[in-house]
C-alpha positions as CSV (number, residue, x, y, z in Angstrom):
1,M,0.0,0.0,0.0
2,G,1.0,3.6,-0.5
3,Y,2.1,3.5,-4.1
4,C,0.6,3.8,-7.6
5,M,-1.4,0.8,-8.6
6,T,-1.3,1.2,-12.4
7,E,1.9,-0.8,-12.8
8,E,2.3,-4.1,-11.0
9,P,0.3,-3.8,-7.8
10,H,2.3,-6.5,-5.9
11,K,5.7,-5.1,-6.9
12,P,7.0,-2.3,-4.6
13,P,8.1,1.0,-6.3
14,P,11.7,1.1,-7.4
15,A,14.2,2.3,-4.8
16,R,15.3,5.9,-5.4
17,D,18.4,7.7,-4.2
18,E,17.0,11.1,-5.3
19,T,13.5,12.6,-5.5
20,Y,11.9,13.4,-8.9
21,A,12.6,17.1,-8.4
22,E,16.3,16.4,-7.7
23,R,16.6,14.0,-10.7
24,N,14.9,16.6,-13.0
25,P,16.3,20.0,-11.9
26,T,15.5,21.7,-15.2
27,T,11.8,21.1,-14.9
28,G,11.4,24.1,-12.5
29,S,9.0,24.3,-9.6
30,R,6.0,22.0,-9.9
31,N,2.8,22.9,-8.3
32,I,0.3,20.3,-7.2
33,P,-3.1,20.9,-5.7
34,V,-4.0,18.5,-2.9
35,A,-7.8,17.9,-2.6
36,D,-8.5,16.4,0.8
37,D,-11.0,17.3,3.5
38,H,-9.0,16.0,6.5
39,A,-6.5,18.4,8.0
40,I,-4.1,15.7,9.1
41,N,-4.1,14.2,5.6
42,Q,-3.6,17.6,4.1
43,Q,-0.6,18.3,6.3
44,L,1.0,14.9,5.6
45,V,0.6,15.2,1.9
46,V,1.9,18.8,1.8
47,L,4.9,17.7,3.9
48,L,5.7,14.8,1.6
49,L,5.4,17.0,-1.5
50,N,7.7,19.6,0.1
51,R,10.3,16.9,0.8
52,L,10.0,15.8,-2.8
53,G,10.7,19.4,-4.0
54,F,7.1,20.3,-5.1
55,S,4.9,23.2,-4.0
56,S,1.3,22.6,-3.3
57,D,-2.0,24.2,-2.6
58,V,-4.7,22.6,-0.4
59,V,-8.4,22.5,-1.2
60,A,-11.0,20.8,1.0
61,N,-13.4,19.4,-1.6
62,G,-13.9,18.7,-5.3
63,Q,-15.7,21.9,-6.0
64,E,-12.7,23.9,-4.7
65,A,-10.3,21.7,-6.8
66,I,-12.2,22.6,-10.0
67,Q,-12.0,26.3,-9.1
68,A,-8.3,26.0,-8.4
69,L,-7.6,24.3,-11.7
70,A,-9.6,26.9,-13.6
71,T,-7.6,29.7,-12.0
72,G,-4.2,28.3,-11.3
73,S,-1.3,26.6,-13.2
74,Y,-0.9,23.1,-12.0
75,D,1.0,20.0,-13.2
76,L,-0.9,17.2,-11.5
77,V,-3.7,16.8,-9.0
78,L,-3.8,14.6,-5.9
79,M,-7.5,14.0,-5.4
80,D,-9.1,12.3,-2.3
81,C,-12.1,10.2,-3.4
82,Q,-14.4,10.8,-0.4
83,M,-15.0,14.5,0.4
84,P,-18.0,16.6,1.3
85,I,-19.8,19.0,-1.1
86,M,-18.3,17.2,-4.1
87,D,-16.4,14.0,-4.0
88,G,-13.2,13.3,-6.0
89,F,-15.1,11.1,-8.5
90,E,-17.6,13.8,-9.5
91,A,-14.9,16.5,-9.4
92,T,-12.7,14.4,-11.8
93,R,-15.7,13.9,-14.2
94,R,-16.3,17.6,-14.2
95,I,-12.6,18.4,-14.7
96,R,-12.5,16.1,-17.7
97,E,-15.6,17.7,-19.1
98,A,-14.0,21.2,-18.6
99,E,-10.9,20.0,-20.5
100,R,-13.1,18.7,-23.4
101,T,-15.0,22.0,-23.5
102,H,-11.8,24.0,-23.7
103,T,-10.5,21.8,-26.5
104,E,-13.8,22.1,-28.4
105,Q,-13.8,25.9,-28.1
106,L,-10.2,26.0,-29.4
107,E,-11.4,24.0,-32.4
108,G,-14.2,26.5,-32.9
109,E,-16.9,24.2,-31.6
110,T,-19.2,24.5,-28.6
111,S,-20.9,21.8,-26.5
112,E,-24.6,21.5,-26.5
113,G,-25.2,24.6,-28.5
114,E,-23.9,27.1,-26.0
115,S,-21.8,29.9,-27.2
116,A,-18.2,30.1,-26.1
117,A,-19.1,33.2,-24.0
118,S,-22.0,31.6,-22.2
119,P,-21.9,32.4,-18.5
120,H,-23.4,28.9,-17.8
121,S,-20.6,27.0,-19.4
122,H,-18.1,24.9,-17.4
123,P,-14.9,26.5,-16.1
124,L,-12.2,26.1,-18.7
125,I,-9.2,24.0,-18.0
126,P,-6.6,24.6,-20.7
127,H,-4.9,21.2,-20.8
128,R,-5.3,17.6,-19.7
129,I,-3.9,17.4,-16.2
130,P,-3.1,14.0,-14.6
131,I,-5.3,13.2,-11.6
132,I,-4.1,10.8,-9.0
133,A,-6.6,9.4,-6.6
134,L,-5.8,9.4,-2.9
135,T,-7.9,6.8,-1.2
136,A,-8.1,4.6,1.8
137,N,-10.0,2.1,-0.4
138,A,-7.7,-0.7,-1.5
139,M,-10.2,-3.4,-2.3
140,P,-10.5,-5.2,-5.6
141,G,-12.4,-2.9,-8.0
142,D,-11.5,0.4,-6.3
143,R,-8.8,1.2,-8.8
144,E,-11.1,0.5,-11.7
145,T,-13.7,2.9,-10.1
146,C,-11.1,5.6,-10.0
147,I,-10.0,5.0,-13.6
148,Q,-13.6,5.0,-14.8
149,A,-14.2,8.4,-13.2
150,G,-11.3,9.8,-15.3
151,M,-8.5,9.5,-12.8
152,D,-5.1,8.5,-14.2
153,D,-3.7,6.7,-11.2
154,Y,-4.3,5.5,-7.7
155,L,-2.4,6.0,-4.4
156,T,-3.6,4.3,-1.3
157,K,-3.5,5.8,2.1
158,P,-1.4,5.8,4.2
159,I,0.8,7.3,1.6
160,K,4.6,6.9,1.8
161,L,7.4,9.1,0.6
162,G,9.0,6.6,-1.9
163,G,5.7,5.5,-3.5
164,T,4.5,9.1,-3.8
165,D,7.7,10.2,-5.5
166,W,7.6,7.2,-7.9
167,C,3.9,7.9,-8.8
168,I,4.2,11.6,-9.3
169,G,7.5,11.3,-11.2
170,K,5.9,8.8,-13.5
171,W,3.1,11.2,-14.5
172,L,5.2,14.4,-14.7
173,S,7.6,12.7,-17.1
174,H,4.8,12.1,-19.7
């Protein structure tokens, strides 16, 4: 537990001497929003990200995550699955819809007949951003539920430094 599940789930992450940020100094500062409603989890994830050389912003629910992505410049999202107001699954579905809407508008199309300037359209997210689930759920089928919602990967809680670095580095190097 505590590492990405898209590769071989029974194989621990590779041992690392350096963090992703140390191995890739030319990539500049990477900013990662952490969407989690529990203060202790927020503090732990921010501490781990700081140790890995990343900056982070904390939001407490999926709705705040969507707003942050629409107004900020981020490289990747760590998204808790179970949050109040809007859970991580719904937030991810809406983020993916906002990304599609932005792409369609760039191509001169609009979704569902709305004009590009419509005040009721989704917030626009300018590029596809990797979303990694943060979840205490590690039962068979949980990973698939995250992927079906549009998430790219899956980290189980409690998260660990090495597994987090491996997972984040994998998605930032795409």
